[in-house]
N, C-alpha and C positions, 0 to 999 in steps of 0.2 A: 309488646314484647311477648314472645312465646318461650316458655321455659319448660323443658321436659323434666318430669319428676320421677324418682324411683317409686316403685309400687307401694312400698311401706309409707312413703311420704304422702302420696296421693290418697292412700287409704286413711291415714291419720286425718288429713284435711276433711275428707268426706265424712268421717266419723264425727268430727267436731261440729260440722254443720248439721248432721243428722240428729245429734243429741241436743241441738239448740244453743250450743256455746257461742256459735257465730251464725250470723244471718246469711253469709255467703262464703264461698271458697276464697274470694279475694280478701274478705275481711280477716279470715284466718291467716292467710299468707301475710297480709300487712302487719298483723299483730305479731306474728312470729319474727318477721324481719325487723320490726321496731325493737323487739326484745333483744335480738342479736346485736343490733346497732348499739343499744344502750349498754349491753354487757361488754362489747368491744371498746366502747368509749371509756367505761369504768376501768377496764384492764389497762388501757393505754395511759390513763391518768395515774393509776397505781404504779405502773412501770416507771413513769416520770418521777413520782415521789421516791421510789427506790433509787433511781439513778441520782437524784439530787442529794439524797442522804449519803450514798456512796461517795459522791464528789465532795461533800462536806467533810466526811471522815478522811478522805485522801488528802484534802487540802490541809487539814489539821496535822496529819502525819508529815507532810512536806514541811510545814512551818516549824514543827518540832524536831526536824532533822532525822526522822525515823525511816528514811528511805535511802536506798543505795542506787547509784547510777549503774545502769546495765551497759557497761562498757566492755571492751575486749577482756580486761582482767576479770571482771565479774563472771563472764561466761567461761573463762578458763578455770576459775575456781569451781564452778559447777561441774565442768567436765572432769576435773580431778576428783571431785567428790563421787561422781558416778563411777569412775574407774576404781576408786577405793572400795565402794560398796560392792561392785561387781566382782572384785577379787576376793571379797570376804573380809577385808580390813575395814572395820568401821571406825 
């Protein structure tokens, strides 16, 4: 696989090899890619935890009857509220 790099990326890789942090350019690229994959995986897992917590909270609200059905009447009440606020009547 051939991947073109931006100059600052190629310069960074070359510098890492020059100072001895990595033995080769490919080693530097593999390390950077492994780090990115690990960060993405951690972010994905954290997002899943957030979603599960939001679902837990939502299910509790549903069970306690703290939700309102978004039917035509609901949206008409919202439209009426918007009209009142827009006219200066709060």
